[in-house]
C-alpha positions as CSV (number, residue, x, y, z in Angstrom):
1,X,3.2,-31.7,-31.9
2,X,-0.3,-33.2,-32.5
3,X,-2.7,-32.9,-35.4
4,X,-6.1,-31.4,-35.8
5,X,-8.5,-31.3,-38.8
6,X,-11.8,-29.4,-39.0
7,X,-14.4,-29.9,-41.8
8,X,-17.4,-27.6,-41.8
9,X,-20.9,-29.0,-42.1
10,X,-21.5,-27.8,-45.7
11,X,-18.8,-30.2,-46.9
12,X,-20.1,-33.4,-45.2
13,X,-22.6,-36.0,-46.4
14,X,-24.6,-35.8,-43.2
15,X,-24.6,-32.0,-42.8
16,X,-22.6,-32.3,-39.6
17,X,-19.2,-30.6,-38.9
18,X,-16.3,-32.8,-37.7
19,X,-13.2,-32.3,-35.6
20,X,-10.5,-35.0,-36.0
21,X,-6.9,-35.6,-35.1
22,X,-4.5,-37.2,-32.6
23,X,-2.0,-36.3,-29.9
24,X,1.8,-36.7,-30.3
25,X,3.2,-38.0,-27.1
26,X,5.3,-41.1,-26.3
27,X,3.9,-41.9,-22.8
28,X,0.9,-44.1,-22.0
29,X,-2.5,-43.0,-23.2
30,X,-5.9,-44.1,-21.8
31,X,-9.5,-43.5,-22.5
32,X,-11.8,-41.9,-19.9
33,X,-15.5,-41.1,-19.8
34,X,-15.8,-38.5,-17.0
35,X,-19.3,-37.8,-15.4
36,X,-20.4,-34.4,-14.2
37,X,-18.7,-33.5,-11.0
38,X,-19.7,-31.1,-8.2
39,X,-17.1,-29.2,-6.1
40,X,-17.5,-27.3,-2.8
41,X,-17.1,-23.5,-2.4
42,X,-13.4,-22.7,-2.3
43,X,-12.2,-25.7,-4.3
44,X,-9.2,-25.1,-6.5
45,X,-7.2,-26.8,-9.3
46,X,-3.4,-27.0,-9.6
47,X,-2.1,-25.6,-12.9
48,X,1.2,-24.6,-14.6
49,X,4.7,-26.1,-14.9
50,X,7.5,-26.9,-12.6
51,X,11.2,-25.7,-12.6
52,X,12.0,-28.9,-14.5
53,X,10.2,-27.7,-17.7
54,X,12.3,-26.5,-20.6
55,X,10.8,-23.0,-19.9
56,X,10.6,-23.3,-16.1
57,X,7.8,-22.0,-13.9
58,X,5.9,-22.7,-10.8
59,X,2.6,-24.4,-10.0
60,X,-0.3,-22.3,-8.8
61,X,-3.9,-22.7,-7.8
62,X,-7.0,-21.6,-9.7
63,X,-10.6,-21.5,-8.4
64,X,-12.6,-24.5,-9.5
65,X,-16.2,-24.1,-10.7
66,X,-19.1,-25.5,-8.8
67,X,-19.8,-28.1,-11.5
68,X,-17.8,-29.5,-14.4
69,X,-19.3,-31.0,-17.5
70,X,-19.4,-34.7,-18.4
71,X,-16.8,-35.4,-21.1
72,X,-14.8,-38.0,-23.0
73,X,-11.0,-37.5,-23.1
74,X,-7.7,-39.3,-23.6
75,X,-5.1,-38.7,-20.9
76,X,-1.4,-39.4,-20.9
77,X,1.4,-39.2,-18.3
78,X,4.4,-37.3,-19.5
79,X,5.6,-34.0,-20.8
80,X,8.7,-32.5,-19.2
81,X,7.8,-30.3,-16.2
82,X,4.1,-30.7,-16.7
83,X,2.3,-32.7,-13.9
84,X,0.3,-35.7,-15.0
85,X,-2.3,-36.6,-16.0
86,X,-2.3,-34.4,-19.2
87,X,-4.9,-34.2,-21.9
88,X,-5.0,-32.6,-25.4
89,X,-8.4,-33.6,-26.8
90,X,-11.9,-34.5,-26.0
91,X,-15.7,-33.8,-26.3
92,X,-18.1,-32.6,-23.6
93,X,-21.8,-33.0,-23.0
94,X,-22.6,-29.6,-24.6
95,X,-21.1,-30.7,-27.9
96,X,-17.8,-28.7,-27.5
97,X,-14.7,-30.5,-28.8
98,X,-11.1,-29.4,-28.4
99,X,-7.7,-30.4,-29.9
100,X,-4.4,-29.1,-28.5
101,X,-1.7,-28.5,-31.1
102,X,1.8,-27.1,-30.9
103,X,2.4,-23.7,-32.4
104,X,5.9,-22.2,-32.2
105,X,6.2,-18.5,-31.2
106,X,9.0,-16.3,-32.6
107,X,12.4,-16.7,-30.8
108,X,12.2,-13.2,-29.2
109,X,8.9,-14.1,-27.5
110,X,10.4,-17.4,-26.2
111,X,13.4,-15.5,-24.8
112,X,11.0,-13.0,-23.1
113,X,9.3,-15.8,-21.2
114,X,9.9,-15.2,-17.4
115,X,11.6,-18.0,-15.6
116,X,9.0,-17.8,-12.8
117,X,6.0,-18.0,-15.1
118,X,2.7,-19.2,-13.6
119,X,-0.8,-19.9,-14.9
120,X,-2.4,-22.8,-16.8
121,X,-0.3,-24.8,-19.3
122,X,-1.5,-26.2,-22.7
123,X,-3.1,-29.3,-21.1
124,X,-4.8,-27.2,-18.3
125,X,-6.4,-25.0,-21.0
126,X,-7.7,-28.1,-23.0
127,X,-9.1,-29.7,-19.8
128,X,-10.8,-26.5,-18.6
129,X,-12.4,-26.1,-22.0
130,X,-13.9,-29.6,-22.0
131,X,-14.9,-29.2,-18.4
132,X,-16.6,-25.8,-18.7
133,X,-17.3,-24.6,-22.2
134,X,-20.9,-24.4,-23.5
135,X,-19.8,-23.4,-27.0
136,X,-16.7,-23.0,-29.1
137,X,-16.8,-19.2,-28.6
138,X,-17.2,-19.8,-24.9
139,X,-14.0,-21.9,-25.0
140,X,-12.1,-19.0,-26.6
141,X,-13.4,-16.6,-23.9
142,X,-12.4,-19.0,-21.1
143,X,-8.8,-19.2,-22.5
144,X,-8.7,-15.4,-22.9
145,X,-9.9,-14.8,-19.4
146,X,-7.6,-17.3,-17.8
147,X,-4.5,-15.8,-19.6
148,X,-5.6,-12.2,-18.6
149,X,-6.3,-13.2,-15.0
150,X,-3.8,-15.9,-14.1
151,X,-1.1,-15.8,-16.8
152,X,0.0,-18.6,-19.1
153,X,2.7,-21.3,-18.7
154,X,4.2,-21.9,-22.1
155,X,6.7,-24.3,-23.5
156,X,7.4,-22.0,-26.5
157,X,3.9,-21.5,-28.0
158,X,0.8,-23.5,-28.5
159,X,-2.7,-23.5,-30.0
160,X,-6.1,-25.1,-29.6
161,X,-8.8,-26.0,-32.1
162,X,-12.2,-25.7,-30.5
163,X,-15.4,-26.7,-32.2
164,X,-19.1,-27.0,-31.7
165,X,-22.0,-27.9,-34.1
166,X,-22.1,-24.4,-35.6
167,X,-18.5,-23.1,-35.7
168,X,-14.9,-23.6,-34.7
169,X,-12.1,-21.4,-33.5
170,X,-8.3,-21.7,-33.8
171,X,-6.8,-20.1,-30.7
172,X,-3.0,-19.5,-30.6
173,X,-1.4,-18.7,-27.2
174,X,2.0,-17.1,-27.6
175,X,5.1,-17.4,-25.4
176,X,6.6,-14.4,-23.7
177,X,4.5,-13.9,-20.6
178,X,2.8,-10.8,-22.3
179,X,-0.8,-12.1,-22.4
180,X,-0.8,-12.5,-26.2
181,X,-3.3,-14.7,-27.9
182,X,-5.4,-14.6,-31.1
183,X,-8.4,-16.6,-32.4
184,X,-9.7,-17.1,-35.9
185,X,-13.3,-18.3,-36.6
186,X,-14.0,-21.2,-38.9
187,X,-17.5,-22.0,-40.2
188,X,-19.6,-24.2,-42.4
189,X,-17.5,-23.7,-45.5
190,X,-14.1,-24.3,-43.8
191,X,-11.7,-27.1,-44.2
192,X,-8.7,-26.5,-41.9
193,X,-5.8,-28.6,-40.7
194,X,-3.4,-27.7,-37.9
195,X,0.1,-29.1,-37.4
196,X,1.5,-26.7,-36.3
197,X,-1.4,-24.4,-35.4
198,X,-1.2,-21.3,-37.5
199,X,-3.2,-18.1,-38.3
200,X,-2.3,-16.0,-41.3
201,X,-3.5,-12.4,-42.0
202,X,-5.8,-10.9,-39.4
203,X,-8.4,-8.3,-40.2
204,X,-7.4,-5.9,-37.5
205,X,-9.9,-3.2,-38.5
206,X,-12.9,-5.5,-38.2
207,X,-15.5,-4.5,-35.6
208,X,-14.8,-6.8,-32.7
209,X,-18.3,-6.1,-31.3
210,X,-20.0,-7.7,-34.3
211,X,-22.2,-10.8,-33.8
212,X,-19.8,-13.1,-35.6
213,X,-16.3,-11.5,-35.8
214,X,-13.8,-13.5,-37.8
215,X,-11.0,-12.8,-35.3
216,X,-10.6,-12.2,-31.6
217,X,-7.5,-10.9,-29.7
218,X,-6.6,-8.8,-26.7
219,X,-6.6,-5.0,-26.8
220,X,-2.8,-4.7,-26.8
221,X,-2.3,-7.4,-29.6
222,X,-1.3,-5.0,-32.4
223,X,0.2,-2.3,-30.2
224,X,2.7,-4.7,-28.6
225,X,4.0,-5.8,-32.1
226,X,4.3,-2.1,-33.0
227,X,6.3,-1.4,-29.9
228,X,8.7,-4.2,-30.7
229,X,9.2,-3.0,-34.2
230,X,7.6,-6.1,-35.7
231,X,4.7,-4.3,-37.3
232,X,3.9,-0.9,-38.9
233,X,0.4,0.4,-39.1
234,X,-1.1,0.2,-42.5
235,X,0.7,-3.1,-43.3
236,X,-1.1,-6.5,-43.4
237,X,-1.1,-8.1,-39.9
238,X,0.1,-11.6,-40.6
239,X,0.1,-13.4,-37.3
240,X,2.4,-16.2,-38.3
241,X,5.0,-13.7,-39.6
242,X,4.8,-11.3,-36.7
243,X,4.3,-13.5,-33.7
244,X,4.9,-17.1,-35.0
245,X,7.7,-19.0,-36.7
246,X,7.1,-17.4,-40.1
247,X,6.8,-20.8,-41.8
248,X,3.0,-20.9,-42.3
249,X,1.2,-24.2,-42.5
250,X,3.2,-27.4,-42.5
251,X,3.5,-29.6,-45.6
252,X,1.3,-32.3,-44.1
253,X,-1.4,-29.8,-43.2
254,X,-1.4,-28.3,-46.7
255,X,-1.6,-31.8,-48.3
256,X,-4.5,-33.0,-46.2
257,X,-6.5,-29.8,-46.7
258,X,-6.1,-30.3,-50.5
259,X,-7.1,-33.9,-50.2
260,X,-10.2,-33.2,-48.1
261,X,-11.2,-30.3,-50.4
262,X,-11.1,-32.7,-53.4
263,X,-13.3,-35.1,-51.5
264,X,-15.7,-32.4,-50.5
265,X,-16.1,-31.4,-54.2
266,X,-17.5,-34.9,-55.0
267,X,-21.2,-35.4,-55.2
268,X,-21.1,-37.6,-52.0
269,X,-19.0,-35.0,-50.1
270,X,-17.0,-36.0,-47.0
271,X,-18.2,-38.9,-44.9
272,X,-17.0,-40.6,-41.7
273,X,-14.8,-43.0,-43.6
274,X,-13.0,-40.0,-45.2
275,X,-12.3,-38.4,-41.8
276,X,-11.1,-41.8,-40.6
277,X,-8.8,-42.0,-43.6
278,X,-7.4,-38.5,-42.9
279,X,-6.4,-39.6,-39.4
280,X,-5.1,-43.0,-40.4
281,X,-3.1,-42.2,-43.6
282,X,0.5,-43.4,-43.2
283,X,1.7,-40.1,-44.7
284,X,0.6,-38.4,-41.5
285,X,0.3,-41.2,-38.9
286,X,2.9,-43.4,-37.3
287,X,4.2,-44.4,-33.8
288,X,4.1,-40.8,-32.6
289,X,0.3,-40.7,-32.8
290,X,-0.7,-41.7,-29.3
291,X,-4.4,-42.3,-30.3
292,X,-7.0,-41.1,-32.8
293,X,-10.3,-39.2,-32.6
294,X,-13.0,-38.3,-35.0
295,X,-15.8,-36.2,-33.5
296,X,-19.2,-35.6,-35.2
297,X,-20.4,-32.2,-33.9
298,X,-24.1,-32.9,-33.7
299,X,-27.0,-30.9,-32.3
300,X,-28.3,-33.5,-29.8
301,X,-31.7,-33.8,-28.1
302,X,-30.0,-35.8,-25.4
303,X,-26.3,-35.4,-24.5
304,X,-26.0,-39.1,-23.9
305,X,-25.9,-39.8,-27.7
306,X,-23.0,-37.4,-28.4
307,X,-20.0,-39.5,-29.3
308,X,-16.6,-39.7,-30.7
309,X,-14.8,-42.4,-32.7
310,X,-11.7,-43.5,-30.8
311,X,-8.5,-45.5,-31.5
312,X,-6.2,-46.5,-28.6
313,X,-3.0,-45.9,-30.5
314,X,-2.2,-44.4,-33.9
315,X,-5.0,-45.3,-36.3
316,X,-2.6,-46.9,-38.8
317,X,-2.7,-50.0,-36.5
318,X,-6.0,-49.6,-34.7
319,X,-9.7,-49.3,-35.7
320,X,-12.1,-46.5,-34.7
321,X,-14.8,-47.5,-32.3
322,X,-17.7,-45.3,-31.2
323,X,-17.7,-44.1,-27.6
324,X,-20.8,-42.3,-26.3
325,X,-21.3,-39.6,-23.6
326,X,-23.8,-42.0,-22.1
327,X,-21.1,-44.6,-21.4
328,X,-20.7,-45.2,-17.7
329,X,-17.4,-47.1,-18.0
330,X,-14.7,-48.4,-20.4
331,X,-13.1,-51.8,-20.3
332,X,-10.2,-52.1,-17.9
333,X,-8.0,-53.0,-20.8
334,X,-8.4,-49.5,-22.2
335,X,-7.7,-47.8,-18.8
336,X,-4.2,-46.7,-17.7
337,X,-1.6,-49.5,-17.5
338,X,2.0,-49.5,-16.5
339,X,3.1,-49.9,-20.1
340,X,4.7,-46.6,-21.1
341,X,3.5,-44.8,-18.0
342,X,6.1,-42.3,-16.8
343,X,7.7,-43.3,-13.5
344,X,6.4,-46.8,-13.3
345,X,9.7,-48.5,-14.0
346,X,10.8,-47.5,-10.5
347,X,7.7,-48.8,-8.7
348,X,6.4,-52.2,-7.5
349,X,2.9,-53.8,-7.5
350,X,3.9,-54.9,-4.0
351,X,3.2,-53.2,-0.6
352,X,6.3,-54.8,0.9
353,X,8.4,-52.0,-0.8
354,X,5.9,-49.2,-0.1
355,X,7.0,-46.4,2.2
356,X,4.0,-44.2,3.0
357,X,4.7,-40.6,1.8
358,X,7.6,-41.7,-0.3
359,X,7.2,-41.4,-4.1
360,X,8.2,-44.1,-6.6
361,X,7.7,-47.1,-4.3
362,X,4.1,-48.3,-5.0
363,X,2.6,-48.5,-8.5
364,X,0.0,-45.9,-9.3
365,X,-1.9,-48.6,-11.3
366,X,-4.4,-50.8,-9.4
367,X,-3.3,-54.4,-9.4
368,X,-6.6,-55.5,-10.8
369,X,-6.3,-53.2,-13.8
370,X,-2.7,-54.3,-14.4
371,X,-3.8,-57.9,-14.4
372,X,-5.7,-57.3,-17.6
373,X,-4.3,-56.9,-21.1
374,X,-3.1,-53.4,-22.0
375,X,-5.0,-52.4,-25.1
376,X,-2.2,-49.9,-25.9
377,X,0.4,-52.6,-25.7
378,X,-1.5,-55.0,-27.9
379,X,-2.1,-52.4,-30.6
380,X,1.5,-51.2,-30.4
381,X,2.7,-54.7,-31.0
382,X,0.5,-54.9,-34.1
383,X,1.8,-51.4,-35.2
384,X,5.5,-52.5,-35.0
385,X,4.9,-55.8,-36.7
386,X,3.1,-53.9,-39.6
387,X,5.7,-51.2,-39.9
388,X,8.6,-53.7,-39.9
389,X,7.6,-54.8,-43.4
390,X,5.1,-52.1,-44.3
391,X,4.9,-53.0,-48.0
392,X,3.7,-56.5,-47.1
393,X,1.3,-55.8,-44.3
394,X,0.0,-52.2,-44.2
395,X,-2.5,-52.5,-47.0
396,X,-3.8,-55.8,-45.7
397,X,-4.3,-54.5,-42.2
398,X,-5.9,-51.3,-43.4
399,X,-8.4,-53.3,-45.4
400,X,-9.4,-55.3,-42.3
401,X,-10.0,-52.2,-40.2
402,X,-11.8,-50.3,-42.9
403,X,-14.2,-53.3,-43.5
404,X,-14.9,-53.5,-39.7
405,X,-15.4,-49.7,-39.4
406,X,-17.7,-49.9,-42.4
407,X,-20.0,-52.3,-40.5
408,X,-19.9,-50.0,-37.4
409,X,-20.8,-47.0,-39.6
410,X,-23.7,-48.9,-41.1
411,X,-25.1,-49.9,-37.7
412,X,-24.7,-46.5,-36.0
413,X,-28.2,-45.3,-36.8
414,X,-29.8,-48.5,-35.4
415,X,-27.7,-47.9,-32.2
416,X,-28.8,-44.3,-32.0
417,X,-32.5,-45.1,-32.7
418,X,-32.5,-47.7,-29.8
419,X,-30.9,-45.3,-27.4
420,X,-33.2,-42.4,-28.4
421,X,-36.3,-44.6,-27.9
422,X,-35.1,-45.4,-24.4
423,X,-34.2,-41.7,-23.7
424,X,-37.6,-40.4,-25.0
425,X,-39.3,-43.0,-22.8
426,X,-37.7,-41.6,-19.7
427,X,-35.3,-44.5,-19.3
428,X,-31.9,-42.8,-19.4
429,X,-30.6,-45.5,-17.1
430,X,-31.3,-48.2,-19.6
431,X,-30.0,-46.1,-22.5
432,X,-26.7,-45.6,-20.7
433,X,-26.5,-49.3,-19.9
434,X,-27.2,-50.1,-23.6
435,X,-24.6,-47.7,-24.9
436,X,-22.0,-48.9,-22.4
437,X,-22.6,-52.5,-23.3
438,X,-22.4,-51.7,-27.0
439,X,-19.2,-49.7,-26.8
440,X,-17.4,-52.1,-24.4
441,X,-18.3,-55.1,-26.5
442,X,-16.9,-53.4,-29.6
443,X,-13.8,-52.2,-27.9
444,X,-13.1,-55.7,-26.6
445,X,-13.9,-57.3,-30.0
446,X,-11.3,-55.2,-31.9
447,X,-8.8,-55.8,-29.1
448,X,-9.2,-59.6,-29.7
449,X,-8.9,-59.0,-33.5
450,X,-5.7,-57.0,-33.0
451,X,-4.1,-59.7,-30.9
452,X,-5.0,-62.4,-33.5
453,X,-3.8,-60.3,-36.4
454,X,-0.5,-59.6,-34.6
455,X,0.0,-63.3,-33.9
456,X,-0.5,-64.1,-37.6
457,X,1.8,-61.4,-38.8
458,X,4.4,-62.5,-36.3
459,X,4.3,-66.1,-37.6
460,X,4.7,-64.8,-41.2
461,X,7.6,-62.5,-40.2
462,X,9.5,-65.2,-38.4
463,X,9.1,-67.6,-41.4
464,X,9.8,-65.1,-44.2
465,X,12.3,-62.6,-42.6
466,X,13.3,-63.5,-39.1
467,X,13.3,-61.0,-36.3
468,X,15.4,-57.9,-37.2
469,X,17.6,-56.2,-34.6
470,X,18.2,-53.1,-36.8
471,X,18.2,-50.1,-34.4
472,X,16.8,-47.9,-37.1
473,X,12.9,-48.3,-37.2
474,X,11.2,-49.1,-40.5
475,X,8.0,-47.6,-41.7
476,X,6.1,-45.6,-44.3
477,X,7.4,-42.2,-45.6
478,X,5.7,-39.3,-43.8
479,X,5.2,-35.6,-44.6
480,X,6.0,-34.6,-41.0
């Protein structure tokens, strides 16, 4: 389902807006810093879903742009009928960040969805936004144009939370194959959580040609609802009631909005540590959280210093580490490994069994990468050890990660000052080498910490409790 949280810049201690959250998928996740890429005239991208999807469809080709933006993202390998790799969050060099979040459409719309649907799926839309959008509003326009021109391949409804340094937009894409979508603008005073993505009452009489409309939607948005008998003119147009599941925000979203509002009302307002807490809290985060992100949406003199805070698995068991747009690589430990990668159980790291042109014979993971530790596997082990006896270990582990993150937060200005000195001196090559060395050192340091912490907890667990074979997992109580 995934989780997104936006906090407007008037609520933060540094005057910067933030987008935070995680993706909810069970397959392998890995970190990528993707450079700008150029494509020849006539290049295309493959989008959509296959007949194996719950709501089946067909893959199709879309024109690729001449150049895609540098961006940081997390990829993963599996959702039924959706070709890998998939993504649902990231940040690009223009300061546009996106989170993909489930949003259920009403049953009648799901039933209307044609069995031969084509067009971009939820992951395609998220990736296209980070590859092309120059602003959050531009991201909305890209989604709207893609749906109008090429259609939309749905699995029952979805949403995106797109943000830049000045504003954010919640965009909901509805099932049904009818080209229905709606977007709500968030600003400096907003605090908004999505899980699922929702929009309430829309001001349908607002001038959509205004400089800063609060809502955007296609021309047939209200007329279609009227034709179906779901809406009568003169009534409030509540999107969630008319086109959604009618349930409004989830309990977890309501709770975290209240918590962040209380923190914003303090003299010190909301800081990075508060955003980290909002993604880590055990009431919202567990094994389903495939990773964690906190993105400061800054106006940057140089794109290289844009960054996000990243955790390799759910933040309950992993620390946030800064990853910069200027990074030229990530450690092989944080790249894709066979652990939890869909399809890898049927493959070999061995060419003797490889049949050219035959799927599922040779591993998709380079042997050299697979020879390194999988950061995901190391942090997952720590997660399971912690949740097995959550009352004994969670608070202790959280204290360790918070203390380490506190030191990273304190040192961030020094890191930025060093990089900016090099960039202003015309040495972007040295700035990128410096940022890459810094990030990779920190990523490997916390990986080593996690392995040692897991060893210690395992020793205690064996001595105090033994190893449980209870098939019902243990853990903290969650709101969703």
